[in-house]
ROKOLKE-445206 format. One record per residue: residue number from 1; residue in one letter; x, y, z of N, C-alpha, C in turn. Coordinates in pm, whole numbers. Example, Ala and Ser with C-alpha at 12.3 -4.5 7.8 and 13.67 -1.06 7.14 Angstrom:
<rec><k>1</k><r>A</r><n_c1>1319</n_c1><n_c2>-569</n_c2><n_c3>780</n_c3><ca_c1>1230</ca_c1><ca_c2>-450</ca_c2><ca_c3>780</ca_c3><c_c1>1320</c_c1><c_c2>-330</c_c2><c_c3>780</c_c3></rec>
<rec><k>2</k><r>S</r><n_c1>1285</n_c1><n_c2>-225</n_c2><n_c3>708</n_c3><ca_c1>1367</ca_c1><ca_c2>-106</ca_c2><ca_c3>714</ca_c3><c_c1>1290</c_c1><c_c2>3</c_c2><c_c3>787</c_c3></rec>
***
This chain:
<rec><k>1</k><r>V</r><n_c1>5081</n_c1><n_c2>9465</n_c2><n_c3>5519</n_c3><ca_c1>4998</ca_c1><ca_c2>9395</ca_c2><ca_c3>5666</ca_c3><c_c1>4958</c_c1><c_c2>9443</c_c2><c_c3>5676</c_c3></rec>
<rec><k>2</k><r>A</r><n_c1>4906</n_c1><n_c2>9554</n_c2><n_c3>5649</n_c3><ca_c1>4783</ca_c1><ca_c2>9617</ca_c2><ca_c3>5737</ca_c3><c_c1>4699</c_c1><c_c2>9546</c_c2><c_c3>5649</c_c3></rec>
<rec><k>3</k><r>K</r><n_c1>4638</n_c1><n_c2>9521</n_c2><n_c3>5558</n_c3><ca_c1>4567</ca_c1><ca_c2>9512</ca_c2><ca_c3>5447</ca_c3><c_c1>4522</c_c1><c_c2>9355</c_c2><c_c3>5504</c_c3></rec>
<rec><k>4</k><r>D</r><n_c1>4618</n_c1><n_c2>9287</n_c2><n_c3>5455</n_c3><ca_c1>4606</ca_c1><ca_c2>9097</ca_c2><ca_c3>5500</ca_c3><c_c1>4534</c_c1><c_c2>9142</c_c2><c_c3>5673</c_c3></rec>
<rec><k>5</k><r>L</r><n_c1>4595</n_c1><n_c2>9212</n_c2><n_c3>5758</n_c3><ca_c1>4496</ca_c1><ca_c2>9233</ca_c2><ca_c3>5888</ca_c3><c_c1>4382</c_c1><c_c2>9252</c_c2><c_c3>5938</c_c3></rec>
<rec><k>6</k><r>G</r><n_c1>4332</n_c1><n_c2>9298</n_c2><n_c3>5773</n_c3><ca_c1>4192</ca_c1><ca_c2>9434</ca_c2><ca_c3>5755</ca_c3><c_c1>4235</c_c1><c_c2>9535</c_c2><c_c3>5917</c_c3></rec>
<rec><k>7</k><r>L</r><n_c1>4299</n_c1><n_c2>9593</n_c2><n_c3>5904</n_c3><ca_c1>4350</ca_c1><ca_c2>9694</ca_c2><ca_c3>5988</ca_c3><c_c1>4373</c_c1><c_c2>9820</c_c2><c_c3>5918</c_c3></rec>
<rec><k>8</k><r>E</r><n_c1>4375</n_c1><n_c2>9949</n_c2><n_c3>5984</n_c3><ca_c1>4423</ca_c1><ca_c2>10064</ca_c2><ca_c3>5941</ca_c3><c_c1>4626</c_c1><c_c2>10068</c_c2><c_c3>5980</c_c3></rec>
<rec><k>9</k><r>L</r><n_c1>4675</n_c1><n_c2>10113</n_c2><n_c3>5869</n_c3><ca_c1>4793</ca_c1><ca_c2>10092</ca_c2><ca_c3>5883</ca_c3><c_c1>4853</c_c1><c_c2>10204</c_c2><c_c3>6030</c_c3></rec>
<rec><k>10</k><r>S</r><n_c1>4757</n_c1><n_c2>10302</n_c2><n_c3>6035</n_c3><ca_c1>4771</ca_c1><ca_c2>10408</ca_c2><ca_c3>6134</ca_c3><c_c1>4733</c_c1><c_c2>10301</c_c2><c_c3>6274</c_c3></rec>
<rec><k>11</k><r>V</r><n_c1>4697</n_c1><n_c2>10227</n_c2><n_c3>6282</n_c3><ca_c1>4589</ca_c1><ca_c2>10110</ca_c2><ca_c3>6382</ca_c3><c_c1>4807</c_c1><c_c2>10061</c_c2><c_c3>6450</c_c3></rec>
<rec><k>12</k><r>L</r><n_c1>4810</n_c1><n_c2>9968</n_c2><n_c3>6318</n_c3><ca_c1>4975</ca_c1><ca_c2>9879</ca_c2><ca_c3>6344</ca_c3><c_c1>5084</c_c1><c_c2>10005</c_c2><c_c3>6386</c_c3></rec>
<rec><k>13</k><r>R</r><n_c1>5068</n_c1><n_c2>10130</n_c2><n_c3>6312</n_c3><ca_c1>5176</ca_c1><ca_c2>10234</ca_c2><ca_c3>6373</ca_c3><c_c1>5169</c_c1><c_c2>10274</c_c2><c_c3>6532</c_c3></rec>
<rec><k>14</k><r>D</r><n_c1>5052</n_c1><n_c2>10287</n_c2><n_c3>6567</n_c3><ca_c1>5035</ca_c1><ca_c2>10305</ca_c2><ca_c3>6694</ca_c3><c_c1>5075</c_c1><c_c2>10230</c_c2><c_c3>6799</c_c3></rec>
<rec><k>15</k><r>R</r><n_c1>5038</n_c1><n_c2>10083</n_c2><n_c3>6739</n_c3><ca_c1>5050</ca_c1><ca_c2>9953</ca_c2><ca_c3>6905</ca_c3><c_c1>5193</c_c1><c_c2>9896</c_c2><c_c3>6889</c_c3></rec>
<rec><k>16</k><r>G</r><n_c1>5300</n_c1><n_c2>9972</n_c2><n_c3>6790</n_c3><ca_c1>5416</ca_c1><ca_c2>9881</ca_c2><ca_c3>6814</ca_c3><c_c1>5447</c_c1><c_c2>9763</c_c2><c_c3>6805</c_c3></rec>
<rec><k>17</k><r>V</r><n_c1>5398</n_c1><n_c2>9753</n_c2><n_c3>6628</n_c3><ca_c1>5482</ca_c1><ca_c2>9673</ca_c2><ca_c3>6515</ca_c3><c_c1>5610</c_c1><c_c2>9653</c_c2><c_c3>6521</c_c3></rec>
<rec><k>18</k><r>R</r><n_c1>5674</n_c1><n_c2>9527</n_c2><n_c3>6579</n_c3><ca_c1>5764</ca_c1><ca_c2>9433</ca_c2><ca_c3>6555</ca_c3><c_c1>5781</c_c1><c_c2>9342</c_c2><c_c3>6462</c_c3></rec>
<rec><k>19</k><r>V</r><n_c1>5882</n_c1><n_c2>9276</n_c2><n_c3>6397</n_c3><ca_c1>5916</ca_c1><ca_c2>9163</ca_c2><ca_c3>6345</ca_c3><c_c1>6024</c_c1><c_c2>9074</c_c2><c_c3>6417</c_c3></rec>
<rec><k>20</k><r>V</r><n_c1>6060</n_c1><n_c2>8944</n_c2><n_c3>6426</n_c3><ca_c1>6101</ca_c1><ca_c2>8820</ca_c2><ca_c3>6504</ca_c3><c_c1>6130</c_c1><c_c2>8789</c_c2><c_c3>6432</c_c3></rec>
<rec><k>21</k><r>S</r><n_c1>6245</n_c1><n_c2>8718</n_c2><n_c3>6428</n_c3><ca_c1>6239</ca_c1><ca_c2>8622</ca_c2><ca_c3>6356</ca_c3><c_c1>6378</c_c1><c_c2>8505</c_c2><c_c3>6454</c_c3></rec>
<rec><k>22</k><r>E</r><n_c1>6363</n_c1><n_c2>8377</n_c2><n_c3>6389</n_c3><ca_c1>6471</ca_c1><ca_c2>8242</ca_c2><ca_c3>6433</ca_c3><c_c1>6644</c_c1><c_c2>8288</c_c2><c_c3>6416</c_c3></rec>
<rec><k>23</k><r>G</r><n_c1>6701</n_c1><n_c2>8264</n_c2><n_c3>6548</n_c3><ca_c1>6822</ca_c1><ca_c2>8277</ca_c2><ca_c3>6529</ca_c3><c_c1>6859</c_c1><c_c2>8434</c_c2><c_c3>6571</c_c3></rec>
<rec><k>24</k><r>R</r><n_c1>7004</n_c1><n_c2>8516</n_c2><n_c3>6523</n_c3><ca_c1>7054</ca_c1><ca_c2>8617</ca_c2><ca_c3>6550</ca_c3><c_c1>7019</c_c1><c_c2>8698</c_c2><c_c3>6435</c_c3></rec>
<rec><k>25</k><r>R</r><n_c1>6985</n_c1><n_c2>8661</n_c2><n_c3>6301</n_c3><ca_c1>6969</ca_c1><ca_c2>8708</ca_c2><ca_c3>6197</ca_c3><c_c1>6828</c_c1><c_c2>8745</c_c2><c_c3>6195</c_c3></rec>
<rec><k>26</k><r>H</r><n_c1>6801</n_c1><n_c2>8877</n_c2><n_c3>6139</n_c3><ca_c1>6694</ca_c1><ca_c2>8945</ca_c2><ca_c3>6091</ca_c3><c_c1>6684</c_c1><c_c2>8994</c_c2><c_c3>5998</c_c3></rec>
<rec><k>27</k><r>F</r><n_c1>6596</n_c1><n_c2>8916</n_c2><n_c3>5894</n_c3><ca_c1>6574</ca_c1><ca_c2>8892</ca_c2><ca_c3>5715</ca_c3><c_c1>6401</c_c1><c_c2>9004</c_c2><c_c3>5729</c_c3></rec>
<rec><k>28</k><r>F</r><n_c1>6321</n_c1><n_c2>9044</n_c2><n_c3>5785</n_c3><ca_c1>6216</ca_c1><ca_c2>9042</ca_c2><ca_c3>5791</ca_c3><c_c1>6219</c_c1><c_c2>9203</c_c2><c_c3>5815</c_c3></rec>
<rec><k>29</k><r>S</r><n_c1>6170</n_c1><n_c2>9314</n_c2><n_c3>5753</n_c3><ca_c1>6136</ca_c1><ca_c2>9404</ca_c2><ca_c3>5893</ca_c3><c_c1>5959</c_c1><c_c2>9464</c_c2><c_c3>5855</c_c3></rec>
<rec><k>30</k><r>F</r><n_c1>5930</n_c1><n_c2>9559</n_c2><n_c3>5913</n_c3><ca_c1>5796</ca_c1><ca_c2>9648</ca_c2><ca_c3>5882</ca_c3><c_c1>5810</c_c1><c_c2>9731</c_c2><c_c3>5852</c_c3></rec>
<rec><k>31</k><r>N</r><n_c1>5765</n_c1><n_c2>9817</n_c2><n_c3>5727</n_c3><ca_c1>5794</ca_c1><ca_c2>9906</ca_c2><ca_c3>5697</ca_c3><c_c1>5655</c_c1><c_c2>10003</c_c2><c_c3>5745</c_c3></rec>
<rec><k>32</k><r>E</r><n_c1>5693</n_c1><n_c2>10133</n_c2><n_c3>5802</n_c3><ca_c1>5567</ca_c1><ca_c2>10196</ca_c2><ca_c3>5870</ca_c3><c_c1>5485</c_c1><c_c2>10268</c_c2><c_c3>5801</c_c3></rec>
<rec><k>33</k><r>K</r><n_c1>5559</n_c1><n_c2>10346</n_c2><n_c3>5681</n_c3><ca_c1>5506</ca_c1><ca_c2>10466</ca_c2><ca_c3>5577</ca_c3><c_c1>5382</c_c1><c_c2>10292</c_c2><c_c3>5519</c_c3></rec>
<rec><k>34</k><r>T</r><n_c1>5445</n_c1><n_c2>10229</n_c2><n_c3>5446</n_c3><ca_c1>5393</ca_c1><ca_c2>10137</ca_c2><ca_c3>5357</ca_c3><c_c1>5304</c_c1><c_c2>10057</c_c2><c_c3>5431</c_c3></rec>
<rec><k>35</k><r>G</r><n_c1>5285</n_c1><n_c2>9955</n_c2><n_c3>5544</n_c3><ca_c1>5232</ca_c1><ca_c2>9838</ca_c2><ca_c3>5593</ca_c3><c_c1>5284</c_c1><c_c2>9708</c_c2><c_c3>5521</c_c3></rec>
<rec><k>36</k><r>H</r><n_c1>5430</n_c1><n_c2>9742</n_c2><n_c3>5438</n_c3><ca_c1>5461</ca_c1><ca_c2>9616</ca_c2><ca_c3>5431</ca_c3><c_c1>5549</c_c1><c_c2>9579</c_c2><c_c3>5458</c_c3></rec>
<rec><k>37</k><r>L</r><n_c1>5586</n_c1><n_c2>9409</n_c2><n_c3>5453</n_c3><ca_c1>5678</ca_c1><ca_c2>9312</ca_c2><ca_c3>5514</ca_c3><c_c1>5791</c_c1><c_c2>9313</c_c2><c_c3>5416</c_c3></rec>
<rec><k>38</k><r>V</r><n_c1>5922</n_c1><n_c2>9394</n_c2><n_c3>5420</n_c3><ca_c1>5992</ca_c1><ca_c2>9382</ca_c2><ca_c3>5354</ca_c3><c_c1>6146</c_c1><c_c2>9302</c_c2><c_c3>5409</c_c3></rec>
<rec><k>39</k><r>T</r><n_c1>6206</n_c1><n_c2>9242</n_c2><n_c3>5329</n_c3><ca_c1>6345</ca_c1><ca_c2>9225</ca_c2><ca_c3>5336</ca_c3><c_c1>6450</c_c1><c_c2>9306</c_c2><c_c3>5354</c_c3></rec>
<rec><k>40</k><r>T</r><n_c1>6521</n_c1><n_c2>9283</n_c2><n_c3>5489</n_c3><ca_c1>6669</ca_c1><ca_c2>9362</ca_c2><ca_c3>5503</ca_c3><c_c1>6766</c_c1><c_c2>9404</c_c2><c_c3>5487</c_c3></rec>
<rec><k>41</k><r>E</r><n_c1>6755</n_c1><n_c2>9183</n_c2><n_c3>5412</n_c3><ca_c1>6905</ca_c1><ca_c2>9214</ca_c2><ca_c3>5360</ca_c3><c_c1>6838</c_c1><c_c2>9132</c_c2><c_c3>5233</c_c3></rec>
<rec><k>42</k><r>R</r><n_c1>6977</n_c1><n_c2>9123</n_c2><n_c3>5125</n_c3><ca_c1>6948</ca_c1><ca_c2>8995</ca_c2><ca_c3>5111</ca_c3><c_c1>6998</c_c1><c_c2>8841</c_c2><c_c3>5135</c_c3></rec>
<rec><k>43</k><r>I</r><n_c1>6858</n_c1><n_c2>8719</n_c2><n_c3>5080</n_c3><ca_c1>6822</ca_c1><ca_c2>8626</ca_c2><ca_c3>5167</ca_c3><c_c1>6899</c_c1><c_c2>8516</c_c2><c_c3>5032</c_c3></rec>
<rec><k>44</k><r>D</r><n_c1>7026</n_c1><n_c2>8435</n_c2><n_c3>5099</n_c3><ca_c1>7101</ca_c1><ca_c2>8329</ca_c2><ca_c3>5015</ca_c3><c_c1>7074</c_c1><c_c2>8213</c_c2><c_c3>5039</c_c3></rec>
<rec><k>45</k><r>R</r><n_c1>6963</n_c1><n_c2>8147</n_c2><n_c3>4971</n_c3><ca_c1>6921</ca_c1><ca_c2>8054</ca_c2><ca_c3>5034</ca_c3><c_c1>7029</c_c1><c_c2>7860</c_c2><c_c3>5058</c_c3></rec>
<rec><k>46</k><r>E</r><n_c1>7112</n_c1><n_c2>7888</n_c2><n_c3>4936</n_c3><ca_c1>7233</ca_c1><ca_c2>7806</ca_c2><ca_c3>4952</ca_c3><c_c1>7330</c_c1><c_c2>7789</c_c2><c_c3>5068</c_c3></rec>
<rec><k>47</k><r>Q</r><n_c1>7349</n_c1><n_c2>7944</n_c2><n_c3>5116</n_c3><ca_c1>7398</ca_c1><ca_c2>7963</ca_c2><ca_c3>5241</ca_c3><c_c1>7292</c_c1><c_c2>7942</c_c2><c_c3>5377</c_c3></rec>
<rec><k>48</k><r>L</r><n_c1>7157</n_c1><n_c2>7919</n_c2><n_c3>5327</n_c3><ca_c1>7141</ca_c1><ca_c2>7933</ca_c2><ca_c3>5467</ca_c3><c_c1>7039</c_c1><c_c2>7815</c_c2><c_c3>5444</c_c3></rec>
<rec><k>49</k><r>C</r><n_c1>7031</n_c1><n_c2>7718</n_c2><n_c3>5377</n_c3><ca_c1>6970</ca_c1><ca_c2>7568</ca_c2><ca_c3>5414</ca_c3><c_c1>7077</c_c1><c_c2>7474</c_c2><c_c3>5332</c_c3></rec>
<rec><k>50</k><r>D</r><n_c1>7180</n_c1><n_c2>7511</n_c2><n_c3>5296</n_c3><ca_c1>7257</ca_c1><ca_c2>7434</ca_c2><ca_c3>5232</ca_c3><c_c1>7234</c_c1><c_c2>7330</c_c2><c_c3>5158</c_c3></rec>
<rec><k>51</k><r>V</r><n_c1>7183</n_c1><n_c2>7208</n_c2><n_c3>5177</n_c3><ca_c1>7195</ca_c1><ca_c2>7117</ca_c2><ca_c3>5034</ca_c3><c_c1>6995</c_c1><c_c2>7039</c_c2><c_c3>5089</c_c3></rec>
<rec><k>52</k><r>A</r><n_c1>6949</n_c1><n_c2>7151</n_c2><n_c3>5204</n_c3><ca_c1>6771</ca_c1><ca_c2>7098</ca_c2><ca_c3>5258</ca_c3><c_c1>6692</c_c1><c_c2>7093</c_c2><c_c3>5092</c_c3></rec>
<rec><k>53</k><r>D</r><n_c1>6595</n_c1><n_c2>7011</n_c2><n_c3>5067</n_c3><ca_c1>6508</ca_c1><ca_c2>7002</ca_c2><ca_c3>4993</ca_c3><c_c1>6439</c_c1><c_c2>7138</c_c2><c_c3>5002</c_c3></rec>
<rec><k>54</k><r>E</r><n_c1>6355</n_c1><n_c2>7153</n_c2><n_c3>5177</n_c3><ca_c1>6278</ca_c1><ca_c2>7260</ca_c2><ca_c3>5190</ca_c3><c_c1>6389</c_c1><c_c2>7393</c_c2><c_c3>5279</c_c3></rec>
<rec><k>55</k><r>C</r><n_c1>6330</n_c1><n_c2>7468</n_c2><n_c3>5241</n_c3><ca_c1>6384</ca_c1><ca_c2>7608</ca_c2><ca_c3>5291</ca_c3><c_c1>6274</c_c1><c_c2>7703</c_c2><c_c3>5345</c_c3></rec>
<rec><k>56</k><r>V</r><n_c1>6286</n_c1><n_c2>7678</n_c2><n_c3>5479</n_c3><ca_c1>6155</ca_c1><ca_c2>7752</ca_c2><ca_c3>5479</ca_c3><c_c1>6264</c_c1><c_c2>7845</c_c2><c_c3>5623</c_c3></rec>
<rec><k>57</k><r>L</r><n_c1>6208</n_c1><n_c2>7987</n_c2><n_c3>5633</n_c3><ca_c1>6225</ca_c1><ca_c2>8110</ca_c2><ca_c3>5736</ca_c3><c_c1>6091</c_c1><c_c2>8146</c_c2><c_c3>5770</c_c3></rec>
<rec><k>58</k><r>H</r><n_c1>6145</n_c1><n_c2>8121</n_c2><n_c3>5921</n_c3><ca_c1>6020</ca_c1><ca_c2>8189</ca_c2><ca_c3>6057</ca_c3><c_c1>6046</c_c1><c_c2>8300</c_c2><c_c3>6080</c_c3></rec>
<rec><k>59</k><r>C</r><n_c1>5903</n_c1><n_c2>8345</n_c2><n_c3>6072</n_c3><ca_c1>5941</ca_c1><ca_c2>8492</ca_c2><ca_c3>6134</ca_c3><c_c1>5783</c_c1><c_c2>8537</c_c2><c_c3>6208</c_c3></rec>
<rec><k>60</k><r>E</r><n_c1>5817</n_c1><n_c2>8584</n_c2><n_c3>6318</n_c3><ca_c1>5651</ca_c1><ca_c2>8652</ca_c2><ca_c3>6413</ca_c3><c_c1>5639</c_c1><c_c2>8792</c_c2><c_c3>6380</c_c3></rec>
<rec><k>61</k><r>M</r><n_c1>5524</n_c1><n_c2>8820</n_c2><n_c3>6336</n_c3><ca_c1>5476</ca_c1><ca_c2>8982</ca_c2><ca_c3>6410</ca_c3><c_c1>5435</c_c1><c_c2>9037</c_c2><c_c3>6527</c_c3></rec>
<rec><k>62</k><r>I</r><n_c1>5502</n_c1><n_c2>9113</n_c2><n_c3>6620</n_c3><ca_c1>5447</ca_c1><ca_c2>9118</ca_c2><ca_c3>6749</ca_c3><c_c1>5355</c_c1><c_c2>9287</c_c2><c_c3>6712</c_c3></rec>
<rec><k>63</k><r>V</r><n_c1>5255</n_c1><n_c2>9262</n_c2><n_c3>6792</n_c3><ca_c1>5225</ca_c1><ca_c2>9400</ca_c2><ca_c3>6822</ca_c3><c_c1>5173</c_c1><c_c2>9430</c_c2><c_c3>6942</c_c3></rec>
<rec><k>64</k><r>E</r><n_c1>5221</n_c1><n_c2>9548</n_c2><n_c3>6976</n_c3><ca_c1>5237</ca_c1><ca_c2>9541</ca_c2><ca_c3>7142</ca_c3><c_c1>5082</c_c1><c_c2>9651</c_c2><c_c3>7142</c_c3></rec>
<rec><k>65</k><r>G</r><n_c1>5080</n_c1><n_c2>9619</n_c2><n_c3>7290</n_c3><ca_c1>4922</ca_c1><ca_c2>9712</ca_c2><ca_c3>7338</ca_c3><c_c1>4851</c_c1><c_c2>9605</c_c2><c_c3>7261</c_c3></rec>
<rec><k>66</k><r>E</r><n_c1>4693</n_c1><n_c2>9676</n_c2><n_c3>7309</n_c3><ca_c1>4558</ca_c1><ca_c2>9608</ca_c2><ca_c3>7247</ca_c3><c_c1>4474</c_c1><c_c2>9615</c_c2><c_c3>7123</c_c3></rec>
<rec><k>67</k><r>M</r><n_c1>4444</n_c1><n_c2>9527</n_c2><n_c3>7088</n_c3><ca_c1>4402</ca_c1><ca_c2>9548</ca_c2><ca_c3>6945</ca_c3><c_c1>4213</c_c1><c_c2>9578</c_c2><c_c3>6905</c_c3></rec>
***
């Protein structure tokens, strides 16, 4: 994430980064040691999207403080 945003990892850590997902389950988190966006649990497409042709999980990365 830090690399994709063109920022140093320390900048993201100092700003209080968090990942917010739709609904009650949080499938992703930000690893502060590596700067990677990681899954927090196994994602079962059939359970989430049933018979839908397209399955999309939306999430937002919130960076607190000024950039």
